C-alpha positions in Angstrom: 79.7 118.2 102.9 79.8 115.0 101.0 82.5 112.5 101.5 85.8 112.5 98.9 84.3 109.3 97.6 80.5 110.5 97.2 82.1 113.5 95.2 84.2 111.5 93.0 81.4 108.9 92.3 78.9 111.5 91.3 81.4 113.0 88.7 80.6 113.4 85.2 83.7 111.7 83.6 84.4 112.1 79.9 85.5 109.3 77.9 89.6 109.0 78.2 89.6 109.0 74.4 87.8 112.4 74.4 90.5 113.6 77.1 93.4 112.6 74.9 92.2 114.0 71.9 91.6 117.2 73.4 95.0 117.2 74.9 96.6 116.6 71.5 97.2 112.6 71.6 96.4 110.2 68.7 93.9 107.1 69.6 97.0 104.9 68.3 98.8 106.4 71.3 96.6 105.1 73.7 96.5 101.6 75.3 92.8 101.7 77.0 91.7 100.5 80.5 88.1 100.5 80.1 86.6 103.8 79.3 88.2 106.3 81.6 91.7 105.3 82.0 94.6 104.8 79.5 98.3 104.2 79.1 100.0 106.4 76.9 102.8 105.2 74.2 106.1 106.8 74.3 106.0 107.1 70.9 103.9 110.2 71.4 107.2 111.8 73.0 109.2 111.1 69.9 106.4 112.6 67.6 106.1 115.6 69.8 109.9 116.1 70.2 110.2 119.5 68.3 107.2 121.1 70.1 108.1 123.6 72.5 107.7 122.8 76.3 104.8 124.6 78.1 105.6 126.2 81.7 106.7 123.8 84.4 105.3 124.2 88.0 106.0 122.3 91.0 103.8 122.3 94.2 105.4 121.9 97.7 104.6 122.3 101.2 105.8 123.6 104.6 107.0 120.6 106.7 103.8 118.3 107.3 101.9 117.8 110.2 99.4 115.2 111.0 96.6 117.8 110.2 97.7 117.5 106.6 98.4 120.6 104.6 96.3 119.8 101.2 99.3 119.8 98.9 97.8 117.3 96.5 94.5 118.9 96.8 96.2 122.2 95.6 98.2 120.5 92.9 95.1 119.3 91.1 93.1 122.6 92.0 95.8 124.8 90.6 95.8 122.8 87.2 92.1 123.0 87.1 92.0 126.7 88.0 94.7 127.4 85.2 92.4 126.0 82.6 89.7 127.9 84.0 91.6 131.1 83.3 92.5 130.1 79.8 96.0 128.2 80.0 95.7 124.7 78.6 97.1 122.7 81.7 98.0 119.0 82.5 98.6 117.7 86.1 101.3 115.0 86.8 101.2 113.2 90.1 102.5 110.1 91.9 100.4 107.0 91.9 99.7 106.2 95.9 100.9 103.0 97.7 98.3 100.8 98.9 100.2 100.6 102.1 98.9 104.0 103.2 95.5 103.7 101.5 94.8 100.9 103.7 96.7 102.2 106.7 96.7 105.6 108.2 97.4 108.2 105.4 94.6 107.3 103.1 94.9 108.2 99.5 96.4 110.5 97.2 93.7 111.5 94.8 93.2 115.0 96.3 89.9 115.7 98.2 86.6 117.5 98.1 86.1 119.2 94.7 89.6 118.9 93.9 90.2 115.2 92.9 91.3 112.9 90.3 88.7 110.3 88.8 88.0 107.8 88.7 89.0 107.7 92.4 88.7 104.2 93.4 90.7 102.9 90.7 93.2 105.8 91.1 93.7 104.7 94.7 93.9 101.0 94.3 95.3 98.9 91.4 95.1 101.5 88.7 96.8 99.7 85.6 99.0 97.5 87.7 102.4 99.4 87.6 103.0 99.0 91.5 102.5 95.4 91.2 104.8 95.2 88.0 107.7 96.9 90.2 106.8 94.2 93.1 107.2 91.4 90.7 110.4 92.9 88.9 111.9 93.5 92.3 111.3 90.1 93.6 112.5 88.3 90.8 115.5 90.0 91.3 116.0 88.8 94.7 115.2 85.3 93.9 117.7 85.2 91.2 120.3 86.4 93.6 119.8 84.0 96.3 119.8 81.3 93.5 123.0 82.4 92.3 124.6 82.0 95.7 122.8 78.5 96.1 124.0 77.3 92.5 127.5 77.3 92.8 127.8 81.2 93.8 129.5 81.8 90.2 129.8 85.5 90.9 131.5 85.0 94.3 129.0 86.9 96.1 129.7 87.5 99.6 126.2 86.8 101.2 126.7 88.8 104.3 126.9 91.9 101.7 123.6 91.2 100.1 121.6 94.4 100.7 118.5 93.7 98.3 115.5 92.9 100.1 111.9 91.6 99.1 109.2 94.0 98.2 105.5 94.2 98.9 103.0 97.0 98.7 101.2 96.7 101.8 102.0 98.0 105.4 103.3 95.0 107.5 105.6 95.6 110.2 105.9 91.6 110.7 107.9 91.5 107.5 110.6 94.3 108.6 113.3 91.5 109.8 112.9 87.9 108.7 115.2 84.8 108.1 114.7 83.1 104.8 116.2 79.7 103.5 114.8 77.6 106.4 113.9 74.1 106.0 116.9 72.3 104.4 119.4 72.4 101.7 116.5 72.3 98.9 115.0 75.2 100.6 118.1 77.5 100.4 120.8 79.1 102.5 119.4 80.5 106.0 120.1 84.2 106.4 118.5 87.3 107.8 116.7 89.6 105.5 113.3 91.6 105.3 110.7 93.2 103.1 110.3 96.9 102.1 107.2 98.6 100.8 107.2 98.5 97.0 107.3 102.2 96.7 110.9 102.0 98.7 112.2 100.0 95.7 114.9 101.3 93.7 113.0 99.8 90.7 110.4 102.2 91.4 112.8 105.1 91.6 114.2 103.9 88.3 110.9 103.9 86.7 110.4 107.6 87.9 113.8 108.7 86.5 114.1 107.0 83.4 113.8 108.6 79.8 112.9 105.4 78.0 113.0 101.7 77.5 116.7 101.4 76.8 117.7 103.7 79.4 115.6 101.7 81.9 117.3 98.5 81.2 120.8 100.0 81.4 119.8 101.6 85.0 118.1 98.2 86.0 121.5 96.5 84.9 123.5 98.8 87.1 121.4 98.2 90.4 124.0 97.1 92.9 122.7 94.1 94.7 125.8 93.2 97.0 129.5 92.9 96.7 132.0 90.0 95.9 134.3 88.3 98.7 137.1 90.9 97.1 134.7 94.0 97.5 133.7 94.4 94.1 130.0 95.4 93.2 127.4 92.9 92.2 124.9 94.1 89.9 121.5 92.8 88.4 123.5 92.4 85.1 125.9 90.2 86.9 123.4 87.6 87.9 121.7 87.9 84.4 118.3 89.2 85.6 118.2 92.7 84.3 116.7 91.7 81.0 113.8 89.9 82.6 113.2 92.7 84.9 112.9 95.1 81.9 110.4 93.0 80.1 108.2 92.9 83.3 108.2 96.8 83.2 107.6 97.4 79.4 104.1 98.2 80.1 104.5 100.1 83.4 106.8 102.6 81.8 103.9 103.9 80.0 102.3 107.0 81.7 98.6 106.7 82.9 96.3 109.3 81.9 93.2 109.9 84.1 91.2 113.2 84.7 90.2 115.5 87.2 86.7 116.2 88.6 86.6 119.2 86.1 88.3 117.1 83.0 91.7 118.3 83.3 93.8 115.6 82.0 96.1 114.0 84.6 99.2 111.9 84.2 99.6 109.3 87.3 102.7 107.6 86.9 105.3 106.1 89.4 105.3 106.5 93.1 108.9 106.8 94.6 109.1 107.4 98.5 110.0 111.1 99.4 112.6 109.9 102.2 114.7 107.0 100.7 114.0 108.0 97.2 113.1 111.6 95.5 109.3 111.3 96.0 108.3 112.8 92.5 106.4 111.3 89.5 107.8 110.4 86.4 110.1 112.4 84.0 108.3 110.6 81.2 105.1 111.9 82.4 106.4 115.3 82.6 108.1 115.6 79.3 104.8 114.4 77.2 102.7 116.8 79.2 105.0 119.7 78.7 104.6 119.2 75.0 100.9 118.9 75.0 100.3 121.8 77.3 100.5 125.6 78.1 101.2 124.7 81.8 102.2 121.3 83.4 101.5 121.2 87.5 103.6 118.5 89.2 104.1 117.6 92.9 107.0 116.9 95.0 106.3 114.5 98.2 106.4 116.0 101.8 108.0 119.5 102.4 110.1 121.6 100.3 113.2 120.4 102.3 112.7 116.7 101.3 110.8 116.5 97.9 111.0 119.8 96.4 115.0 119.9 96.8 115.0 116.3 95.3 112.9 117.5 92.5 115.5 120.4 91.8 118.9 118.7 92.4 117.8 115.1 91.2 114.9 115.0 89.2 115.7 118.2 87.0 119.3 117.6 87.0 118.5 114.2 85.1 115.7 115.1 83.0 117.2 118.4 81.9 114.0 120.4 82.6 113.6 123.9 84.6 111.0 124.8 86.8 109.1 128.2 86.2 107.7 128.5 89.4 106.8 126.8 92.9 103.5 126.9 94.7 104.0 126.3 98.4 100.8 125.1 100.2 100.1 126.0 104.1 97.5 126.2 106.6 96.6 128.5 109.5 96.2 125.4 111.8 99.5 123.5 110.5 101.7 126.6 111.1 100.1 127.1 114.6 101.4 123.4 115.2 104.8 124.5 114.3 105.0 126.8 117.1 105.6 123.6 119.1 102.6 124.5 121.5 100.1 122.1 120.2 100.1 118.3 119.7 97.3 116.1 118.0 96.4 112.6 119.0 94.7 110.3 116.7 91.1 109.6 117.3 91.0 112.6 119.8 89.2 116.1 119.2 91.6 119.0 118.1 93.2 121.0 120.6 90.6 124.1 120.7 93.5 126.4 120.4 94.2 125.4 116.8 90.7 126.3 115.9 90.3 129.7 117.2 92.1 132.9 116.5 95.6 133.0 118.0 98.0 135.2 116.3 101.1 134.6 118.8 101.6 130.7 117.9 100.7 131.4 114.1 103.5 134.0 114.1 105.8 131.5 116.0 105.1 128.8 113.5 105.3 131.0 110.2 109.2 130.7 110.9 108.5 127.2 109.2 107.1 128.7 106.1 109.6 131.4 105.9 112.6 128.9 106.0 111.0 126.8 103.2 110.2 130.1 101.3 114.2 131.0 101.8 115.2 127.5 100.4 113.1 127.5 97.2 114.4 131.1 96.6 118.0 129.4 96.9 117.3 127.6 93.6 116.5 130.8 91.8 112.7 130.1 91.2 109.7 132.4 92.1 107.3 130.9 94.8 103.9 131.7 95.3 102.2 130.8 98.6 98.9 129.0 98.8 96.9 129.5 102.1 94.7 126.5 101.9 91.6 127.9 103.7 89.6 126.0 106.7 86.3 127.3 108.0 87.8 128.2 111.3 90.5 130.7 109.9 90.2 134.1 110.5 91.1 137.1 108.3 93.8 138.3 110.7 95.4 134.9 110.7 95.2 134.9 106.8 96.8 138.3 106.5 99.5 137.5 109.1 100.6 134.5 107.0 100.4 136.7 103.6 102.4 139.3 105.3 105.2 137.0 106.5 105.4 135.2 103.2 106.2 138.2 101.4 108.4 139.5 103.6 110.2 136.2 103.4 110.7 136.7 99.6 107.4 135.1 98.2 106.4 136.4 95.0 102.6 136.3 96.4 100.6 134.6 99.1 96.9 134.2 98.1 94.1 132.2 99.7 93.0 128.9 98.1 89.4 127.3 98.3 89.9 124.7 95.8 88.7 121.8 98.4 85.2 123.3 98.9 84.9 125.3 95.4 87.0 123.4 92.9 88.5 125.9 90.1 86.4 128.7 91.2 88.1 128.5 94.5 91.5 128.7 93.0 91.4 131.6 90.2 93.8 133.8 92.5 96.4 131.1 92.9 96.2 130.4 89.2 97.0 134.0 88.2 99.7 134.5 90.9 101.2 131.3 89.6 100.9 132.5 86.0 102.4 135.8 86.9 105.4 134.4 88.8 105.9 132.0 85.8 106.3 134.7 83.2 109.5 135.8 85.2 112.5 135.0 83.5 114.2 131.6 84.8 117.1 132.0 87.2 117.1 128.5 88.0 120.3 126.9 89.3 121.7 123.8 91.3 122.2 123.9 94.9 125.7 122.1 94.4 127.7 120.8 91.4 128.4 117.2 90.8 132.0 117.3 91.1 131.9 118.1 94.5 132.8 115.7 97.1 129.9 113.3 98.8 130.5 114.9 102.1 130.5 118.6 100.4 127.0 117.7 99.1 125.6 116.3 102.3 127.0 119.5 104.0 125.5 122.1 101.6 122.0 120.5 101.8 122.5 119.9 105.6 123.3 123.9 106.5 121.5 125.7 103.6 118.5 123.6 103.5 117.8 122.3 107.2 119.7 125.0 108.9 122.4 122.5 110.5 125.4 123.8 112.0 127.4 120.8 111.0 127.3 117.3 110.2 128.7 114.3 112.0 129.5 110.9 110.5 129.2 107.6 111.9 131.9 105.0 111.0 129.6 103.2 108.9 128.7 106.4 107.0 132.6 107.3 106.8 133.6 103.8 105.4 130.6 103.9 102.7 131.8 107.4 101.6 135.1 106.1 101.0 134.0 103.0 99.2 131.7 104.9 97.1 134.4 107.4 96.0 136.7 104.5 95.0 134.1 103.1 92.8 133.5 106.3 91.1 130.0 106.7 92.5 130.9 110.3 94.2 129.7 112.2 91.0 126.2 111.2 91.9 123.6 113.5 93.3 122.7 112.9 96.7 119.1 111.9 98.1 118.9 112.9 101.7 117.1 110.2 103.9 115.6 112.0 106.9 112.4 112.5 109.0 109.4 114.6 106.9 108.4 115.8 110.1 111.1 118.5 110.8 113.5 120.5 108.9 116.0 118.8 111.1 116.6 115.2 111.7 114.3 115.1 114.8 110.6 115.0 114.3 110.3 116.7 117.7 111.9 119.9 116.5 109.1 122.3 115.1 109.2 125.6 113.5 112.9 126.5 112.2 115.4 124.7 114.2 119.0 125.9 113.7 122.4 125.3 115.2 121.8 121.5 115.4 124.2 118.8 114.3 122.8 116.4 111.5 123.8 112.8 112.0 124.7 110.9 109.1 124.4 107.1 110.3 125.2 105.4 106.9 125.2 106.3 103.3 123.7 103.7 100.5 124.2 103.6 96.8 120.8 103.3 94.5 123.4 103.2 91.3 120.4 102.4 88.9 118.3 105.2 90.0 121.3 107.3 89.8 121.9 108.6 93.6 123.2 107.9 96.9 121.1 108.3 99.9 122.6 109.2 103.4 120.4 108.0 106.4 120.2 110.7 108.8 118.6 108.6 111.8 116.8 105.3 111.6 114.6 105.3 108.2 111.8 102.9 108.2 111.2 101.4 104.7 108.2 99.2 105.8 105.5 101.0 107.5 103.2 99.3 110.1 99.2 99.4 110.5 97.9 101.7 113.2 95.1 100.2 115.7 92.4 100.9 113.3 93.6 100.7 109.8 91.6 102.7 107.0 91.0 99.6 105.5 88.3 98.6 108.1 86.0 100.8 106.6 86.5 99.7 102.9 83.7 97.3 101.5 81.5 96.6 98.9 77.8 97.5 99.0 74.8 95.4 97.6 75.3 97.2 94.2 78.8 96.4 93.8 80.2 99.7 94.8 83.2 100.6 96.6 82.2 102.3 100.0 84.4 103.6 102.9 87.2 104.7 100.7 87.8 108.3 102.5 
């Protein structure tokens, strides 16, 4: 099998003008970035506003493992396969962060014969949106510290400043730093740090906004600190929100690319799936839904993280309702959820993961069963995609199918899109199309007018399987403060490990009866949500011993090599 990069570099791409024309976009609505990428004007959404929306499909997965489940591969593969069976389909996904690309995770363009191309551009700078977010974020940080230095007209309490700097590189050395050293002309010393750009509230706003004016209002509402008498200090207070918006006026336009089989793909925004909501932009989805019979999008991490936030945050803000969900799993990942196996980077896989063994597989299926039940809580049909590996056996696949159907899945089918492209996804495409034709019974998990604690406890008990929730004093104080400030009507975006249904990454399968600890609750008022911290959450990753970037280079012909 060729590498992902080799497959991508051999792809026969169509000019992006042709992709756009076939989709229904006008040439004047395109801002070209070479022959194969373009930004799309938001004027297209205004022109298409009276058109009926297509079917809306979200792709999620079981709780992630180090083995990978192939969620993005199946997101792209499903879109291509729907096109193969005659459904005009567009795929909408997030832009990857350069931190993981050069670190340990790798890119987010899919893999095998189910990829977005041009793969190198997709995984690297693309059209510069992430950098625009970084600059806007850091301009705000500079204005904030300058305001304190230059007479502090907003009466900011420096000890309450929560706004850190941002850079799109995994750099653990920047997590905690001291700034303002060197003397009076170099600022006021204080402790702060850097977050990776995709953890910035600005990135979350880009993903959740519905237009330029709305984005300006959201940026203005970002809470940066409090005054000495406890009032919120916003980006509007320090007069930086306008300049930040100007820096993002092109980034707000979704990017149009294509798959290996020339299916149109919108790539826009890249918010974290733990601190933020982990979904691509509302604007990309809305444009795609006006142009397509089906739109396939993807939520970050497992169904307890990205999919719950897709339903309760993204759909609530957008007003869109999903017609079906595709849930991705693999035989070996489910075996890992039995708790019997471990994976060590750089070492061969445990032989038990690669041979037929129904007992641990049956135990691990408890994780799949819980995620299916979670999606059913929202009233949405769910189809399970069993992402096939060569070591999987018929008995193992049939066991997963049986367990999925008993748990309430509308269907469970084999997916071979990685090896065969759309030909390997016809079964999942037909199953998803059947599910999407059912009458929608979509509902939110909680109403916005319930208390902050009620929202947290609803997600903890119903989605995670917790028995109850405990609150540290810091969290209690934050909840009381946000209730006084009127933020209690916002949805909650739970920040917890993605490696378990619980807060503890060591708890595999389907943990039950545990107490979910809430250490703190923070506010992303501009984005429009509160985020409770369930444990220690890292917003700046570190590099592994051998980062993926070690293999990336340029050959004698100027081609990128070593990129996956």
